[in-house]
N, C-alpha and C positions, 0 to 999 in steps of 0.2 A: 313597657309596661310603664316604666319610668312617668314617660310624657303622661299615659292613662292615667296614674294615679295621681301628678300635679293639676289634670282637667277636672279631676273629681274633688281633686282638694279644693279646686277654686271655685267650680260648683257649690261646692258646702259652703265656703264662706261667704259667698252671694247669698245664699239660701240665708245663714245665720244671720247677715247686715242687715238685708229685709225685713225678718222677724222682729232683730231688736230693734229698727227702728220704729216699724208699724207698732211696736206695744212699745216703747220707749215715749211716743206723742201723746196717748192717751193716759198714761202714768201721772206725767206732766200734769195734766189735767185735773188729778185727782187728787194730787199732793196739793196742786193750788185751791182746788174746792177745800181738802180738809184744814190745811191752815186758816181759809174763811171762818170754816165752821169752827173750828178751835176760839177765833176770837168774839162768833157770835155766841157762843156757849158762855165765854167771860162775859160778854155783855150782860146777858139772861141771867147770871148768877149777880151781876152788880144789880141789875134791876129788881131780883127778886128783895134783894137784902133792903132795895129803897121800901119795897112793898110795906116788910115785915115793919121797919120804922115805922113808915107812916101808921099804918093799920093798929098799932099799939098806942099812938098819939090819939086816933080819931075812935075808937072804940073802946076805950077806957079798959073798965074791969074786966070788960067782954073779951077783951082781944087772946088773952093766953088759951085760952079754949079755942078760938078760931082760929089761931095759929095754928095751932098743934093738928087741929082736924087736918088744914092743908097741908101741912106739911107731911102728915101721915099719907095721905094720897100721894105726894109726891115719890115719900118713900117706897111706896106700893110699884112704883114706876123702874125703881133702883135707883131716883136722885140724879141730880147734874152730875153726881161724881161717877157715876156709872156712863153717863154720855162722854164725860171726859178722858174714862177708861177706854171706851170704844175710838174715840175719836185719836187716839195716842197710838193704839193696835193698830190701828188702820194705816195711822201715816209709816210708821214704821215698817208692816207689811209692804205700803207702796215703796217705802225708799229702800227697800231691800230689793224688789223685783227692778227699780232705777239702776241702784248699782249693780245688780245682775248685769243688765242689758249693756250697761257702760263696758264692763270686761268682755263683755259677748263681742260687741265691737272692737273691742282694741284686738280679741283673737281671731277676728276674722277680718282685719286691716292688712294690707301687704306686709309682707315680714322685714321686707327690705329697708334695714335703718338708713337715715341723711350718712354725709360721711364729710364731716369737717375735723379739723383740731378741736378737742375738748379738754379745760384743766378740770379735773374732776372738781376739785375743792370750790370752784366757782358755781357748779350745778349745786354740791351740798351745802354749799351757805343759803343758796336760794331756797332749796329743799327746808330748811334748817326753819327759815322764816316763816315758811309754811306751816310748820309744825308747833309754832313757838309757845304759843298759848297752852295746847293738852300739855307739853312737854314739860314748860317751868309747873304744871301743876302736879307732876307724876315723879320728876326726875329732877337731879342735877344733870345739867349736859356739862360734859369736859369733851374737849376739842384736842386733838393731839393731828396736827397736821404736818407732813413731812416728804408727802410725795412732790415733786417737779415736775417731771416728766407729762406732757399732753399725750391723750389719745385720741385717735382718729374715730368717730361716731357721732352718734344721735344724742343731742342734748337733753331734749324733751324725753326721749325714752328712757335715756339712763335717768333723769330726773326721776321718772314714776318707778322705777328699779327703786331709788333711793329711797322714795318716798314711802313705797312699802315695804320696806326696812324700817323705816324709823316708826312708822307709825304704829308696827309688829311689836317694835321694841318699846314702846310707850305703853302698849296694851298689856306686854306682860310681865311690866312694873305695876299696873293698874291692880293685876290680877291679884295682887301679895300688900294689899294697901296697909299692912299692919306693919311694915318699914319702910324706910327712907333708901332711894333707890338712886343710882346713878345711870347715865346712858353717854359711853365712851362712844365717840366716832374718831378714826384714825385713819389716817393713809400715808404708804410710802411706797417708795420706789422698789421695783423688784428688777431683775436682770434683764427682762424683754419687758416692762409693762410696768402695772400701776396695780395696787392692791386698797381695797375699802376695809375696814372693818367697825360694825356696831355690836359696840357689846352692851348688852341691860343685866340688870341685877333681877330681872323677874324671876317669873314662876318655872323657865327651863321649859325643855319639853320631853316626855314621856318617852321610855325605850320604845315603848310598842310604837309610840306615834312618830319615830324618826324617818323610819323607810317611805313612809307616804306624804311625808312634809311639803313635798313637792308634786303631788298629784294633783290633779286638775279638782276642784269642787272638796277638796279633801280642807278643815280649818278645825284648829281647835278652841276656837271661839265659841262662846253662849248660842245659841240659835238664834238667828234673826242677826248677828253682829259682824257676819264678815261672808263672801261669796264664796269663798274658798279657792277663787284665781289670781291673787295677786301675787303670790310665792312661782306660780305655775308660770304666770305669765312672764315675770320678772327671769324667770331663768330661759326662757325663750328668748326675752332680748339679748341676754349677757349672752349668748351662745351665737347669736345672729351677728353678735359683736367679735367674735372670736374668743370670748372669754370663760370663765365660768364662776358660779356661784355655789358656795355651800354654808355649812354651819357647824362649831362645836360647841359641845357642851360645855360649859367653866364651873368652879366651883360653886358657884352662886348663879343662875343666869346662863344666857347662850350668848354664841358671838356668830354672827352672821357675816360672812365676807364674800367681797365681789373681787376678783383678779379679771385685768383688763390689759391687750396687748397697748404698748406705747405706740407713737407715730413712729416709721420708720426713719424720718429726715430729723 
């Protein structure tokens, strides 16, 4: 029975990976074309502004009426602002599909992480560099690194977990723009492992949402802002490393933590 389930899981993973790959390729082209279209719209807007200026110079006193007539026709069609809005919405939708395909590919890949000694603080520093700009715009970063023990694991997969947690912390702070924020990244040794904590002073997690926070496709972010797979994938990766991931509500904000076993040597 267990073998049959493993075969079914492998077949499903292959199917998901194939579908994600087939969808990801055309979406990449769509996003590229939408970027080109956005550039063309900007060029058209600039060209029209030039035509308006020249028309005023060439048509003299008749120019305002002629310009108003042309502008009315453009407004009836929605104007270039509508084009910009449509291109932006289409780009956001295509990017969401791309992100969902990326997460589905991660979900379908082999669950077996690579095994090598990893210093979590080095992975943290690399991840913090990736989010440096959005983090600086939203919150003060506080480092409290005290862990000394290496863990045995896959640095790339653990970096994905930390990136998800840091990105969520930044988004939680962004949800409450009216106050200043701090994100505290903390590490410490445990009796048999290492613990990482990421505290944010953001919006917090509503009690009704807490039981589902690690469920696949569940997200507290606005529509289109997340795939709902980040925390689900993070928990899977951490558990494959023999660790645990969880969260605690703070007086203001949330603390996510990851505990991983240290190397035996």
